[in-house]
C-alpha positions, 0 to 999 in steps of 0.5 A, spaced: 220 249 198 214 246 194 212 241 200 212 247 205 207 251 200 203 245 199 203 245 207 201 252 207 195 251 202 193 245 206 193 248 213 189 254 210 184 250 207 183 246 214 183 253 218 178 257 213 174 250 212 173 249 219 171 256 221 165 255 215 164 248 216 163 249 224 160 256 224 155 255 219 153 248 218 154 244 224 152 249 229 146 250 226 144 243 225 145 242 232 140 247 235 136 245 229 136 237 231 138 237 239 131 239 243 136 241 249 138 248 247 143 248 253 146 242 251 147 244 244 150 251 246 155 246 250 156 242 244 157 249 240 162 252 245 166 246 245 167 246 237 168 253 237 174 252 242 177 246 238 176 250 232 180 256 235 185 252 238 186 249 231 186 255 228 191 258 232 196 252 230 195 253 223 196 261 224 202 260 227 205 256 221 202 260 216 205 266 219 212 263 220 212 260 213 210 267 210 216 271 214 220 265 211 218 266 204 218 273 204 223 276 209 222 284 210 217 284 204 212 280 208 209 286 212 207 289 205 203 282 203 196 282 204 196 275 206 200 276 212 196 281 215 189 277 214 192 271 217 195 276 223 188 279 223 184 272 223 189 270 229 188 276 233 180 275 232 181 268 235 185 270 241 180 275 243 174 270 242 178 264 246 181 269 251 177 275 252 169 273 250 169 265 251 171 266 258 166 272 260 160 267 256 162 261 260 162 266 267 155 268 265 153 261 264 156 259 271 153 265 275 146 263 272 146 256 274 142 252 276 138 256 270 140 256 263 143 263 262 137 265 257 132 264 263 137 268 268 138 275 270 144 274 266 140 273 259 141 281 256 149 281 258 150 274 255 146 276 249 150 282 248 157 278 249 154 272 244 152 278 239 159 280 239 162 274 239 158 272 233 160 278 229 167 277 230 166 270 227 162 273 221 169 278 220 173 272 221 170 268 216 170 273 211 177 275 212 178 267 211 175 267 205 179 273 203 185 270 204 183 264 200 181 268 195 188 273 195 192 266 196 190 264 189 193 271 186 199 272 191 202 265 192 206 264 197 
């Protein structure tokens, strides 16, 4: 049981730490130091995609562990709902928003999407994506904080 709980904490740390590291450290550094904004955006998109799929893998374990640990009482636990919310936001981003943004970039070729007729639509979806990412990051921070009080 102890090793499963340790794995829970490790995967929680990996997921939430990855969200904060990629979104608020790595991606801003990319845009600050790569002169080609299109290239920086491409690399950032790949980082968000890899991070999203890794987050879903972590969420699968976290949800399984919490369901096993608390059985029926899991529905009354904040950790369950926080992980489920974060996973849902990740799915919306990966399967809903990112494909729309990729399509807009493809439709803009050979231009950069921000120099095309699709600029406003892309900016709107980018704003929605950024907002969902911020909410997910804050939920993750809440989950880490809550997990310290409500040990699995």
